[in-house]
Backbone and ligand atoms as CSV (ligand in chain L), in Angstrom:
chain,resi,resn,atom,element,x,y,z
A,1,UNK,N,N,0.783,-1.170,0.027
A,1,UNK,CA,C,0.033,0.050,0.057
A,1,UNK,C,C,0.898,1.213,0.005
A,2,UNK,N,N,0.393,2.286,-0.670
A,2,UNK,CA,C,1.157,3.441,-0.772
A,2,UNK,C,C,0.290,4.640,-1.068
A,3,UNK,N,N,0.521,5.745,-0.515
A,3,UNK,CA,C,-0.333,6.944,-0.784
A,3,UNK,C,C,0.149,7.476,-2.120
A,4,UNK,N,N,-0.791,7.803,-2.926
A,4,UNK,CA,C,-0.563,8.347,-4.245
A,4,UNK,C,C,-1.348,9.628,-4.408
A,5,UNK,N,N,-0.700,10.612,-5.036
A,5,UNK,CA,C,-1.407,11.894,-5.283
A,5,UNK,C,C,-2.528,11.644,-6.306
A,6,UNK,N,N,-3.721,12.074,-5.992
A,6,UNK,CA,C,-4.863,11.863,-6.924
A,6,UNK,C,C,-5.436,13.223,-7.387
A,7,UNK,N,N,-5.168,14.280,-6.680
A,7,UNK,CA,C,-5.781,15.563,-6.994
A,7,UNK,C,C,-5.092,16.690,-6.126
A,8,UNK,N,N,-5.536,17.879,-6.386
A,8,UNK,CA,C,-5.015,19.020,-5.516
A,8,UNK,C,C,-6.254,19.680,-4.974
A,9,UNK,N,N,-6.091,20.449,-3.901
A,9,UNK,CA,C,-7.197,21.111,-3.252
A,9,UNK,C,C,-7.847,22.138,-4.204
A,10,UNK,N,N,-7.097,22.574,-5.165
A,10,UNK,CA,C,-7.566,23.580,-6.186
A,10,UNK,C,C,-8.528,22.936,-7.125
A,11,UNK,N,N,-8.459,21.529,-7.180
A,11,UNK,CA,C,-9.416,20.807,-8.041
A,11,UNK,C,C,-10.610,20.306,-7.346
A,12,UNK,N,N,-10.658,20.322,-5.975
A,12,UNK,CA,C,-11.714,19.906,-5.166
A,12,UNK,C,C,-12.024,20.903,-4.099
A,13,UNK,N,N,-12.845,21.820,-4.451
A,13,UNK,CA,C,-13.247,22.882,-3.482
A,13,UNK,C,C,-14.245,22.323,-2.566
A,14,UNK,N,N,-14.452,23.112,-1.469
A,14,UNK,CA,C,-15.427,22.753,-0.410
A,14,UNK,C,C,-16.800,22.579,-1.080
A,15,UNK,N,N,-17.498,21.467,-0.705
A,15,UNK,CA,C,-18.836,21.262,-1.205
A,15,UNK,C,C,-18.815,20.512,-2.554
A,16,UNK,N,N,-17.627,20.060,-3.047
A,16,UNK,CA,C,-17.537,19.407,-4.339
A,16,UNK,C,C,-17.107,17.925,-4.233
A,17,UNK,N,N,-17.336,17.222,-5.288
A,17,UNK,CA,C,-16.865,15.887,-5.306
A,17,UNK,C,C,-16.091,15.663,-6.653
A,18,UNK,N,N,-15.364,14.636,-6.662
A,18,UNK,CA,C,-14.406,14.468,-7.918
A,18,UNK,C,C,-14.094,12.978,-7.978
A,19,UNK,N,N,-14.181,12.429,-9.180
A,19,UNK,CA,C,-13.799,11.064,-9.470
A,19,UNK,C,C,-12.402,11.079,-10.068
A,20,UNK,N,N,-11.677,10.054,-9.605
A,20,UNK,CA,C,-10.320,9.848,-10.133
A,20,UNK,C,C,-10.054,8.371,-10.295
A,21,UNK,N,N,-9.025,7.988,-11.008
A,21,UNK,CA,C,-8.610,6.626,-11.081
A,21,UNK,C,C,-7.078,6.565,-10.756
A,22,UNK,N,N,-6.848,5.645,-9.915
A,22,UNK,CA,C,-5.427,5.423,-9.442
A,22,UNK,C,C,-5.214,3.909,-9.316
A,23,UNK,N,N,-4.111,3.343,-9.888
A,23,UNK,CA,C,-3.843,1.975,-9.883
A,23,UNK,C,C,-5.068,1.133,-10.401
A,24,UNK,N,N,-5.769,1.715,-11.304
A,24,UNK,CA,C,-6.966,0.968,-11.890
A,24,UNK,C,C,-8.213,1.001,-11.065
A,25,UNK,N,N,-8.181,1.766,-9.874
A,25,UNK,CA,C,-9.329,1.842,-9.092
A,25,UNK,C,C,-9.973,3.184,-9.227
A,26,UNK,N,N,-11.341,3.163,-9.275
A,26,UNK,CA,C,-12.006,4.389,-9.207
A,26,UNK,C,C,-12.147,4.950,-7.761
A,27,UNK,N,N,-11.809,6.175,-7.664
A,27,UNK,CA,C,-11.760,6.787,-6.296
A,27,UNK,C,C,-12.738,8.040,-6.362
A,28,UNK,N,N,-13.548,8.154,-5.357
A,28,UNK,CA,C,-14.439,9.225,-5.202
A,28,UNK,C,C,-13.783,10.182,-4.008
A,29,UNK,N,N,-13.601,11.405,-4.386
A,29,UNK,CA,C,-13.069,12.309,-3.364
A,29,UNK,C,C,-14.268,13.351,-3.110
A,30,UNK,N,N,-14.434,13.636,-1.847
A,30,UNK,CA,C,-15.424,14.744,-1.462
A,30,UNK,C,C,-14.692,15.665,-0.525
A,31,UNK,N,N,-15.126,16.913,-0.617
A,31,UNK,CA,C,-14.562,18.037,0.226
A,31,UNK,C,C,-15.821,18.576,0.918
A,32,UNK,N,N,-15.828,18.341,2.250
A,32,UNK,CA,C,-17.036,18.884,3.066
A,32,UNK,C,C,-16.339,19.850,4.082
A,33,UNK,N,N,-16.584,21.101,3.736
A,33,UNK,CA,C,-16.098,22.251,4.531
A,33,UNK,C,C,-14.619,22.053,4.946
A,34,UNK,N,N,-13.810,21.692,3.897
A,34,UNK,CA,C,-12.344,21.467,4.120
A,34,UNK,C,C,-11.996,20.148,4.587
A,35,UNK,N,N,-13.000,19.267,4.876
A,35,UNK,CA,C,-12.598,17.935,5.281
A,35,UNK,C,C,-12.707,17.049,4.011
A,36,UNK,N,N,-11.553,16.433,3.668
A,36,UNK,CA,C,-11.457,15.620,2.503
A,36,UNK,C,C,-11.736,14.047,2.910
A,37,UNK,N,N,-12.651,13.462,2.182
A,37,UNK,CA,C,-12.912,12.095,2.296
A,37,UNK,C,C,-12.605,11.363,0.985
A,38,UNK,N,N,-12.272,10.088,1.108
A,38,UNK,CA,C,-12.043,9.246,-0.136
A,38,UNK,C,C,-12.822,7.959,0.015
A,39,UNK,N,N,-13.420,7.581,-0.960
A,39,UNK,CA,C,-14.142,6.230,-1.040
A,39,UNK,C,C,-13.930,5.596,-2.366
A,40,UNK,N,N,-14.173,4.284,-2.381
A,40,UNK,CA,C,-14.180,3.629,-3.713
A,40,UNK,C,C,-15.363,4.235,-4.546
A,41,UNK,N,N,-15.156,4.522,-5.674
A,41,UNK,CA,C,-16.092,5.197,-6.603
A,41,UNK,C,C,-17.199,4.098,-7.084
A,42,UNK,N,N,-17.879,3.487,-6.248
A,42,UNK,CA,C,-18.805,2.505,-6.656
A,42,UNK,C,C,-19.977,2.494,-5.705
A,43,UNK,N,N,-21.153,2.558,-6.228
A,43,UNK,CA,C,-22.330,2.573,-5.381
A,43,UNK,C,C,-22.442,1.126,-4.917
A,44,UNK,N,N,-22.902,0.922,-3.629
A,44,UNK,CA,C,-23.082,-0.359,-3.100
A,44,UNK,C,C,-24.154,-1.164,-3.722
A,45,UNK,N,N,-24.984,-0.504,-4.561
A,45,UNK,CA,C,-26.099,-1.177,-5.141
A,45,UNK,C,C,-25.714,-1.979,-6.380
A,46,UNK,N,N,-25.262,-1.213,-7.414
A,46,UNK,CA,C,-24.935,-1.999,-8.661
A,46,UNK,C,C,-23.531,-1.463,-9.204
A,47,UNK,N,N,-22.854,-0.730,-8.377
A,47,UNK,CA,C,-21.500,-0.398,-8.759
A,47,UNK,C,C,-21.377,0.899,-9.650
A,48,UNK,N,N,-22.388,1.583,-9.869
A,48,UNK,CA,C,-22.363,2.821,-10.648
A,48,UNK,C,C,-21.382,3.795,-9.955
A,49,UNK,N,N,-20.561,4.505,-10.686
A,49,UNK,CA,C,-19.671,5.496,-10.026
A,49,UNK,C,C,-20.501,6.632,-9.367
A,50,UNK,N,N,-20.228,6.809,-8.074
A,50,UNK,CA,C,-20.925,7.871,-7.309
A,50,UNK,C,C,-20.399,9.269,-7.807
A,51,UNK,N,N,-19.243,9.270,-8.340
A,51,UNK,CA,C,-18.771,10.613,-8.857
A,51,UNK,C,C,-19.741,11.154,-9.965
A,52,UNK,N,N,-20.582,10.304,-10.419
A,52,UNK,CA,C,-21.502,10.727,-11.457
A,52,UNK,C,C,-22.892,11.183,-10.713
A,53,UNK,N,N,-22.922,11.088,-9.480
A,53,UNK,CA,C,-24.122,11.411,-8.718
A,53,UNK,C,C,-24.144,12.839,-8.311
A,54,UNK,N,N,-24.892,13.068,-7.229
A,54,UNK,CA,C,-25.166,14.470,-6.824
A,54,UNK,C,C,-24.713,14.614,-5.353
A,55,UNK,N,N,-24.088,15.704,-4.992
A,55,UNK,CA,C,-23.674,15.946,-3.618
A,55,UNK,C,C,-24.442,17.234,-3.181
A,56,UNK,N,N,-25.270,17.073,-2.164
A,56,UNK,CA,C,-25.929,18.266,-1.591
A,56,UNK,C,C,-25.694,18.224,-0.102
A,57,UNK,N,N,-24.979,19.236,0.333
A,57,UNK,CA,C,-24.570,19.154,1.800
A,57,UNK,C,C,-23.670,18.024,2.000
A,58,UNK,N,N,-24.006,17.089,2.838
A,58,UNK,CA,C,-23.232,15.935,3.064
A,58,UNK,C,C,-23.906,14.717,2.505
A,59,UNK,N,N,-24.977,14.856,1.804
A,59,UNK,CA,C,-25.860,13.808,1.183
A,59,UNK,C,C,-25.436,13.535,-0.202
A,60,UNK,N,N,-24.842,12.331,-0.452
A,60,UNK,CA,C,-24.431,11.895,-1.793
A,60,UNK,C,C,-25.413,10.942,-2.377
A,61,UNK,N,N,-25.982,11.277,-3.575
A,61,UNK,CA,C,-27.077,10.481,-4.196
A,61,UNK,C,C,-26.604,9.888,-5.495
A,62,UNK,N,N,-26.778,8.625,-5.607
A,62,UNK,CA,C,-26.326,7.907,-6.741
A,62,UNK,C,C,-27.298,8.320,-8.047
A,63,UNK,N,N,-26.553,8.428,-9.108
A,63,UNK,CA,C,-27.293,8.883,-10.278
A,63,UNK,C,C,-28.199,7.831,-10.888
A,64,UNK,N,N,-27.981,6.533,-10.524
A,64,UNK,CA,C,-28.676,5.423,-11.205
A,64,UNK,C,C,-30.058,5.214,-10.535
A,65,UNK,N,N,-30.133,4.982,-9.262
A,65,UNK,CA,C,-31.446,4.612,-8.634
A,65,UNK,C,C,-31.536,5.329,-7.236
A,66,UNK,N,N,-30.817,6.395,-7.137
A,66,UNK,CA,C,-31.046,7.326,-5.935
A,66,UNK,C,C,-30.779,6.830,-4.651
A,67,UNK,N,N,-29.962,5.771,-4.511
A,67,UNK,CA,C,-29.521,5.455,-3.187
A,67,UNK,C,C,-28.689,6.602,-2.625
A,68,UNK,N,N,-28.853,6.758,-1.262
A,68,UNK,CA,C,-28.219,7.957,-0.670
A,68,UNK,C,C,-27.248,7.547,0.445
A,69,UNK,N,N,-26.096,8.304,0.508
A,69,UNK,CA,C,-25.071,7.981,1.448
A,69,UNK,C,C,-24.681,9.328,2.234
A,70,UNK,N,N,-24.152,9.128,3.369
A,70,UNK,CA,C,-23.674,10.331,4.210
A,70,UNK,C,C,-22.210,10.396,3.649
A,71,UNK,N,N,-21.859,11.503,2.966
A,71,UNK,CA,C,-20.580,11.678,2.387
A,71,UNK,C,C,-19.448,11.799,3.429
A,72,UNK,N,N,-19.859,12.109,4.592
A,72,UNK,CA,C,-18.906,12.242,5.742
A,72,UNK,C,C,-18.425,10.993,6.291
A,73,UNK,N,N,-19.349,9.943,6.342
A,73,UNK,CA,C,-19.057,8.711,6.989
A,73,UNK,C,C,-19.063,7.536,5.971
A,74,UNK,N,N,-19.626,7.685,4.807
A,74,UNK,CA,C,-19.877,6.589,3.864
A,74,UNK,C,C,-20.997,5.742,4.215
A,75,UNK,N,N,-21.690,5.964,5.295
A,75,UNK,CA,C,-22.739,5.062,5.666
A,75,UNK,C,C,-23.983,5.368,4.870
A,76,UNK,N,N,-24.856,4.333,4.694
A,76,UNK,CA,C,-26.018,4.508,3.853
A,76,UNK,C,C,-27.127,5.265,4.613
A,77,UNK,N,N,-27.760,6.161,3.994
A,77,UNK,CA,C,-28.945,6.851,4.453
A,77,UNK,C,C,-30.250,6.200,3.942
A,78,UNK,N,N,-30.178,5.810,2.665
A,78,UNK,CA,C,-31.323,5.177,2.100
A,78,UNK,C,C,-30.841,4.221,0.972
A,79,UNK,N,N,-30.758,2.885,1.231
A,79,UNK,CA,C,-31.059,2.269,2.507
A,79,UNK,C,C,-29.981,2.395,3.535
A,80,UNK,N,N,-30.305,2.121,4.819
A,80,UNK,CA,C,-29.270,2.250,5.834
A,80,UNK,C,C,-28.317,1.126,5.882
A,81,UNK,N,N,-28.687,0.067,5.268
A,81,UNK,CA,C,-27.807,-1.152,5.199
A,81,UNK,C,C,-26.699,-0.975,4.293
A,82,UNK,N,N,-26.638,0.032,3.336
A,82,UNK,CA,C,-25.546,0.233,2.416
A,82,UNK,C,C,-24.388,0.922,3.053
A,83,UNK,N,N,-23.241,0.722,2.446
A,83,UNK,CA,C,-22.042,1.499,3.001
A,83,UNK,C,C,-21.001,1.502,1.871
A,84,UNK,N,N,-20.274,2.640,1.930
A,84,UNK,CA,C,-19.196,2.789,0.967
A,84,UNK,C,C,-17.948,2.325,1.615
A,85,UNK,N,N,-16.957,1.850,0.698
A,85,UNK,CA,C,-15.673,1.477,1.255
A,85,UNK,C,C,-14.809,2.732,1.359
A,86,UNK,N,N,-14.429,3.069,2.582
A,86,UNK,CA,C,-13.592,4.316,2.781
A,86,UNK,C,C,-12.117,3.990,2.594
A,87,UNK,N,N,-11.418,4.941,2.008
A,87,UNK,CA,C,-10.013,4.871,1.778
A,87,UNK,C,C,-9.306,5.885,2.592
A,88,UNK,N,N,-8.094,5.569,3.051
A,88,UNK,CA,C,-7.303,6.497,3.784
A,88,UNK,C,C,-6.840,7.616,2.879
A,89,UNK,N,N,-6.975,8.828,3.399
A,89,UNK,CA,C,-6.586,10.013,2.653
A,89,UNK,C,C,-5.834,10.956,3.519
A,90,UNK,N,N,-4.946,11.664,2.891
A,90,UNK,CA,C,-4.230,12.738,3.674
A,90,UNK,C,C,-3.984,13.893,2.663
A,91,UNK,N,N,-3.839,15.096,3.305
A,91,UNK,CA,C,-3.615,16.272,2.588
A,91,UNK,C,C,-2.171,16.792,3.007
A,92,UNK,N,N,-1.378,16.936,1.907
A,92,UNK,CA,C,0.026,17.475,2.212
A,92,UNK,C,C,0.153,18.711,1.313
A,93,UNK,N,N,0.183,19.874,2.017
A,93,UNK,CA,C,0.146,21.197,1.264
A,93,UNK,C,C,-1.137,21.234,0.464
A,94,UNK,N,N,-0.978,21.313,-0.803
A,94,UNK,CA,C,-2.151,21.384,-1.747
A,94,UNK,C,C,-2.535,20.051,-2.249
A,95,UNK,N,N,-1.720,19.051,-2.015
A,95,UNK,CA,C,-1.920,17.706,-2.626
A,95,UNK,C,C,-2.800,16.806,-1.783
A,96,UNK,N,N,-3.747,16.132,-2.461
A,96,UNK,CA,C,-4.540,15.059,-1.870
A,96,UNK,C,C,-3.963,13.723,-2.262
A,97,UNK,N,N,-3.728,12.987,-1.266
A,97,UNK,CA,C,-3.095,11.617,-1.516
A,97,UNK,C,C,-3.961,10.556,-0.839
A,98,UNK,N,N,-4.158,9.418,-1.594
A,98,UNK,CA,C,-5.028,8.349,-1.159
A,98,UNK,C,C,-4.216,7.099,-1.168
A,99,UNK,N,N,-4.486,6.327,-0.102
A,99,UNK,CA,C,-3.835,4.961,-0.065
A,99,UNK,C,C,-4.590,3.993,-0.835
A,100,UNK,N,N,-4.046,3.634,-2.010
A,100,UNK,CA,C,-4.756,2.816,-2.981
A,100,UNK,C,C,-3.990,1.503,-3.279
A,101,UNK,N,N,-4.678,0.343,-3.196
A,101,UNK,CA,C,-4.121,-0.831,-3.650
A,101,UNK,C,C,-4.524,-1.153,-5.078
A,102,UNK,N,N,-3.760,-1.669,-5.820
A,102,UNK,CA,C,-4.060,-2.090,-7.151
A,102,UNK,C,C,-5.242,-2.981,-7.215
A,103,UNK,N,N,-6.050,-2.915,-8.253
A,103,UNK,CA,C,-7.204,-3.846,-8.335
A,103,UNK,C,C,-6.769,-5.243,-8.311
A,104,UNK,N,N,-7.358,-6.032,-7.495
A,104,UNK,CA,C,-7.040,-7.478,-7.449
A,104,UNK,C,C,-7.868,-8.289,-8.423
A,105,UNK,N,N,-7.229,-9.323,-8.877
A,105,UNK,CA,C,-7.924,-10.228,-9.783
A,105,UNK,C,C,-8.462,-11.406,-9.087
A,106,UNK,N,N,-9.461,-12.082,-9.626
A,106,UNK,CA,C,-10.029,-13.234,-9.023
A,106,UNK,C,C,-9.009,-14.187,-8.595
A,107,UNK,N,N,-9.080,-14.763,-7.347
A,107,UNK,CA,C,-8.108,-15.722,-6.852
A,107,UNK,C,C,-7.033,-15.211,-6.053
A,108,UNK,N,N,-6.811,-13.831,-6.079
A,108,UNK,CA,C,-5.863,-13.250,-5.190
A,108,UNK,C,C,-6.491,-13.034,-3.860
A,109,UNK,N,N,-5.594,-13.049,-2.858
A,109,UNK,CA,C,-6.126,-12.803,-1.445
A,109,UNK,C,C,-6.812,-11.494,-1.436
A,110,UNK,N,N,-7.944,-11.443,-0.598
A,110,UNK,CA,C,-8.681,-10.354,-0.476
A,110,UNK,C,C,-8.085,-9.246,0.336
A,111,UNK,N,N,-8.715,-8.151,0.493
A,111,UNK,CA,C,-8.240,-6.966,1.287
A,111,UNK,C,C,-9.081,-6.944,2.506
A,112,UNK,N,N,-8.440,-6.692,3.664
A,112,UNK,CA,C,-9.269,-6.720,4.956
A,112,UNK,C,C,-10.150,-5.517,5.061
A,113,UNK,N,N,-10.010,-4.525,4.270
A,113,UNK,CA,C,-10.813,-3.363,4.288
A,113,UNK,C,C,-10.140,-2.178,5.053
A,114,UNK,N,N,-9.571,-1.343,4.290
A,114,UNK,CA,C,-8.873,-0.168,4.869
A,114,UNK,C,C,-9.951,0.892,5.217
A,115,UNK,N,N,-9.871,1.331,6.446
A,115,UNK,CA,C,-10.778,2.446,6.747
A,115,UNK,C,C,-9.997,3.525,7.439
A,116,UNK,N,N,-10.674,4.644,7.662
A,116,UNK,CA,C,-9.955,5.735,8.386
A,116,UNK,C,C,-9.327,6.690,7.494
A,117,UNK,N,N,-8.770,7.714,8.040
A,117,UNK,CA,C,-8.095,8.766,7.390
A,117,UNK,C,C,-6.988,9.366,8.186
A,118,UNK,N,N,-6.151,10.144,7.574
A,118,UNK,CA,C,-5.112,10.724,8.326
A,118,UNK,C,C,-4.536,11.844,7.773
A,119,UNK,N,N,-3.712,12.571,8.361
A,119,UNK,CA,C,-3.043,13.757,7.802
A,119,UNK,C,C,-3.732,15.033,7.985
A,120,UNK,N,N,-3.049,16.131,7.893
A,120,UNK,CA,C,-3.637,17.375,8.077
A,120,UNK,C,C,-4.744,17.638,7.065
A,121,UNK,N,N,-5.841,18.192,7.405
A,121,UNK,CA,C,-6.851,18.546,6.508
A,121,UNK,C,C,-7.887,17.276,6.186
A,122,UNK,N,N,-7.481,16.124,6.606
A,122,UNK,CA,C,-8.341,14.989,6.272
A,122,UNK,C,C,-9.515,14.898,7.190
A,123,UNK,N,N,-9.479,15.381,8.407
A,123,UNK,CA,C,-10.484,15.094,9.402
A,123,UNK,C,C,-11.269,16.288,9.896
A,124,UNK,N,N,-11.019,17.423,9.368
A,124,UNK,CA,C,-11.764,18.645,9.783
A,124,UNK,C,C,-13.251,18.525,9.334
A,125,UNK,N,N,-14.055,19.298,9.939
A,125,UNK,CA,C,-15.374,19.371,9.565
A,125,UNK,C,C,-16.226,18.049,9.841
A,126,UNK,N,N,-17.275,17.816,9.031
A,126,UNK,CA,C,-18.140,16.665,9.218
A,126,UNK,C,C,-18.710,16.628,10.573
A,127,UNK,N,N,-19.048,17.738,11.254
A,127,UNK,CA,C,-19.598,17.716,12.583
A,127,UNK,C,C,-21.107,17.574,12.568
L,1,FES,S1,S,-26.282,1.717,-8.731
L,1,FES,FE1,FE,-26.401,3.273,-7.263
L,1,FES,S2,S,-28.516,3.241,-6.689
L,1,FES,FE2,FE,-28.402,1.652,-8.112
């Protein structure tokens, strides 16, 4: 695992979301009042990229069938049983870095599920 630069703060203003690809994985970045979060860019329903959805406040709505998530926590709002896979993110200066593993192919050992975040600017807001 390694942190890779995926964007800059100039590309992700407060209240915005952004889709990126790193190591073959879709990454969703959100900036909530200066707090940057990163998730896999896949809706828990059928995998549609949430970067194509809508962000209103901290509510992230999928463009396909309107499932809703709390963009601050990744937890499902509708339905509550849904959840996004959160990726570790840190902000260094203007750079946004995400801890991304390359996409695994079938038969390879699975990933235990990385959660959390770190670094300056990664945990502010979302109160
Ligand atoms: S794929 Fe997102 S709600 Fe169906």
